[in-house]
Structures are given as structure tokens and as C-alpha cells.
C-alpha angles and dihedrals in degrees: 000000000000125000089232089061090059100039121076124194088242089064095057126092112196095193118022114214092202121109100190141033096268090049092052092049093048093046095049091043091054091050093048093045089067091064099044141043091250118101121238089245093054092050094047093050092052092047094049092047087057090048089057088063090056137312118286087210096114097186133254092080094300135117127178107194107192143166148155124257132184095217092057114094100190140009113294126193128196129182133200131179131204118192094195095042129237129240103247105162088255122185090250093042090236127129118268123234103169121056119184109186117202125192122179134178116270092246095049111122114174102000095084092047091055091049092046088052091050093049090048092050091051092048094052087068106093093197091055092049090051092048091049094051091045091052108109103193141035088253092054091047093049093047091050088055093046091050093051094043088058088061093059 
């Protein structure tokens, strides 16, 4: 399954307004809540609970906040970009610029791991990350992902 099949344009934030981890989680949760039955509050709680186990800021300017939620019927991806970078308690202690949010149904076993692996694989490509950060609009971001997805 391709990332572009799970990510809708309405789940992309081209320029995050948030300035800290909680703000990013809340902003992404609000955006995702518009495409699912889950409330922004429910989503934010699940994501922050996961953050308590350890930061999803994996380094290299990337964070992948994720969680499981009973009211979610299928895997949902959101994406937010911060040009300035946001302090996120990353493993490398550097600001995060690219945020991929991943929500999966509570009963999902392997699906979310495959999607996490795909996202990680994409984000290991320096050129892709540069293109993503340089993208100025939701359409540009979405097209960058589609173009890269075709190469998988």
C-alpha cells in the first residue's frame, strides 16, 4: 500500500502554527479529526499517551506521532511541516520539521508497522526530505509524495 493512498490533501498542513510538541499534536489532531469519527481531543490524548512512552521524534528533523484508536476504522495518515523547526524532544535533540501522524484501528496488528516502515523508508531519502520542506502548498506536498510513491 502506498502512502499516497492513505494520505488525503485535507490531512496535510503546509505550515504548522504550533511552536511546541503539544501544539503540534493538537494541530495535527484537529486536522485529522475532520476526516474521521474521532474527536480532536481523543486523537490528541492517544498521541500524547504514546509520547509518554518515548518521543516519536526519530531524529533528522522527523517525528512520527502515532497511536491506535477504537473509533478509527482504517489507517489514517496526516502530515505537517514546520519551516523553522519545533523542539520535540527528538532522539538527536534537534528541531523537527516533518511530522507524519499515523492513526490505526485498535485491532490493527501488522498494518501500522508496514506503514511506519514505508514512512521511515521514504524519509531516509535526503532528496525527498528536501523537496518536502521546499514544497510551499498542500498540492506541492501531496504531489511530492505521489511522485516518490511511484518509485517504490
